[in-house]
LOTORKE-963108 format. One record per residue (C-alpha): residue in three letters; x, y, z. Coordinates in nm, 2 decimals, always signed. Layout:
N
<pt ala; <X; Y; Z>>
...
This chain:
115
<pt met; <-3.23; +1.81; -0.47>>
<pt ala; <-3.22; +2.09; -0.20>>
<pt glu; <-3.55; +2.25; -0.15>>
<pt asn; <-3.40; +2.62; -0.18>>
<pt glu; <-3.28; +2.54; -0.54>>
<pt pro; <-3.49; +2.62; -0.83>>
<pt glu; <-3.62; +2.32; -1.04>>
<pt arg; <-3.44; +2.32; -1.39>>
<pt asp; <-3.66; +2.36; -1.68>>
<pt pro; <-3.61; +2.05; -1.89>>
<pt phe; <-3.68; +2.28; -2.22>>
<pt leu; <-3.38; +2.48; -2.15>>
<pt ala; <-3.04; +2.41; -2.30>>
<pt glu; <-2.76; +2.30; -2.07>>
<pt asp; <-2.54; +2.60; -1.99>>
<pt ser; <-2.18; +2.56; -2.18>>
<pt arg; <-2.00; +2.66; -1.87>>
<pt leu; <-2.13; +2.36; -1.69>>
<pt arg; <-2.03; +2.13; -1.98>>
<pt ser; <-1.70; +2.27; -2.00>>
<pt leu; <-1.65; +2.22; -1.62>>
<pt asp; <-1.77; +1.87; -1.65>>
<pt glu; <-1.51; +1.81; -1.93>>
<pt arg; <-1.23; +1.97; -1.72>>
<pt leu; <-1.34; +1.76; -1.43>>
<pt asp; <-1.34; +1.43; -1.61>>
<pt ala; <-0.99; +1.49; -1.75>>
<pt met; <-0.84; +1.60; -1.41>>
<pt lys; <-0.99; +1.27; -1.28>>
<pt arg; <-0.82; +1.07; -1.54>>
<pt thr; <-0.50; +1.22; -1.51>>
<pt glu; <-0.50; +1.17; -1.13>>
<pt ala; <-0.58; +0.79; -1.20>>
<pt arg; <-0.28; +0.77; -1.41>>
<pt lys; <-0.07; +0.95; -1.14>>
<pt ser; <-0.18; +0.74; -0.87>>
<pt ala; <-0.12; +0.40; -1.07>>
<pt arg; <+0.20; +0.50; -1.14>>
<pt arg; <+0.29; +0.60; -0.76>>
<pt lys; <+0.12; +0.25; -0.66>>
<pt asp; <+0.37; +0.04; -0.91>>
<pt ser; <+0.66; +0.23; -0.76>>
<pt ser; <+0.56; +0.16; -0.42>>
<pt lys; <+0.54; -0.22; -0.51>>
<pt ser; <+0.88; -0.20; -0.66>>
<pt ser; <+1.03; -0.05; -0.33>>
<pt ser; <+0.86; -0.29; -0.12>>
<pt met; <+1.02; -0.58; -0.32>>
<pt ala; <+1.36; -0.44; -0.30>>
<pt gln; <+1.32; -0.41; +0.07>>
<pt arg; <+1.21; -0.79; +0.11>>
<pt ala; <+1.48; -0.89; -0.10>>
<pt val; <+1.75; -0.70; +0.12>>
<pt gly; <+1.56; -0.86; +0.42>>
<pt glu; <+1.57; -1.22; +0.27>>
<pt leu; <+1.96; -1.18; +0.20>>
<pt ile; <+2.05; -1.04; +0.54>>
<pt gly; <+1.78; -1.23; +0.75>>
<pt gly; <+1.88; -1.59; +0.62>>
<pt pro; <+2.26; -1.62; +0.67>>
<pt val; <+2.20; -1.42; +1.02>>
<pt gly; <+1.93; -1.65; +1.13>>
<pt gly; <+2.13; -1.94; +1.01>>
<pt ala; <+2.44; -1.83; +1.20>>
<pt ile; <+2.26; -1.78; +1.52>>
<pt val; <+2.08; -2.13; +1.51>>
<pt gly; <+2.42; -2.28; +1.42>>
<pt trp; <+2.57; -2.12; +1.68>>
<pt val; <+2.31; -2.23; +1.96>>
<pt leu; <+2.36; -2.58; +1.83>>
<pt asp; <+2.74; -2.57; +1.85>>
<pt arg; <+2.73; -2.44; +2.22>>
<pt leu; <+2.48; -2.73; +2.29>>
<pt phe; <+2.67; -3.00; +2.11>>
<pt gly; <+3.03; -2.85; +2.14>>
<pt thr; <+3.10; -2.87; +1.78>>
<pt tyr; <+3.19; -2.51; +1.74>>
<pt pro; <+3.21; -2.40; +1.44>>
<pt trp; <+3.08; -2.67; +1.22>>
<pt phe; <+2.69; -2.61; +1.27>>
<pt met; <+2.70; -2.23; +1.27>>
<pt met; <+2.91; -2.26; +0.93>>
<pt ala; <+2.66; -2.51; +0.79>>
<pt leu; <+2.34; -2.33; +0.86>>
<pt leu; <+2.49; -1.99; +0.76>>
<pt phe; <+2.55; -2.13; +0.41>>
<pt leu; <+2.24; -2.31; +0.43>>
<pt gly; <+2.05; -1.97; +0.52>>
<pt phe; <+2.22; -1.78; +0.24>>
<pt ala; <+2.10; -2.06; -0.01>>
<pt val; <+1.73; -2.03; +0.11>>
<pt ala; <+1.77; -1.67; +0.09>>
<pt val; <+1.88; -1.68; -0.28>>
<pt val; <+1.61; -1.92; -0.35>>
<pt asn; <+1.34; -1.70; -0.19>>
<pt val; <+1.49; -1.38; -0.39>>
<pt tyr; <+1.47; -1.59; -0.70>>
<pt arg; <+1.12; -1.68; -0.63>>
<pt leu; <+1.01; -1.33; -0.54>>
<pt thr; <+1.16; -1.15; -0.87>>
<pt ser; <+1.05; -1.42; -1.10>>
<pt lys; <+0.68; -1.38; -0.95>>
<pt arg; <+0.71; -1.02; -1.01>>
<pt ser; <+0.86; -1.08; -1.38>>
<pt asp; <+0.56; -1.30; -1.47>>
<pt ala; <+0.31; -1.06; -1.33>>
<pt gly; <+0.48; -0.79; -1.53>>
<pt glu; <+0.45; -0.99; -1.87>>
<pt ala; <+0.06; -1.05; -1.79>>
<pt asp; <+0.03; -0.67; -1.76>>
<pt ala; <+0.21; -0.61; -2.07>>
<pt glu; <-0.01; -0.87; -2.27>>
<pt arg; <-0.32; -0.70; -2.12>>
<pt arg; <-0.22; -0.37; -2.23>>
<pt glu; <-0.16; -0.46; -2.59>>
């Protein structure tokens, strides 16, 4: 307690205005906690979507580049490039599937906890 504040008499009743203020502050804290939980969930969804798009673009492009380099090295144009392009696409699809199934498993677990 600060030195310039008078001590509170324990026999006096608590001021109703202070009680009302505490109740309103508690209500505002609960409301803000719910809002921040919603924002956090939506940011997770957009993050997952960005990762999925990155996987679907990066896999085939990376495979095509590595395949093109191998084709130039061995003189087998376009066989390595085409094979690794399709392999990159397949790996990207598998990664997106794993990403989305992991997210849906977590969503089911959250739903069970809420019940």
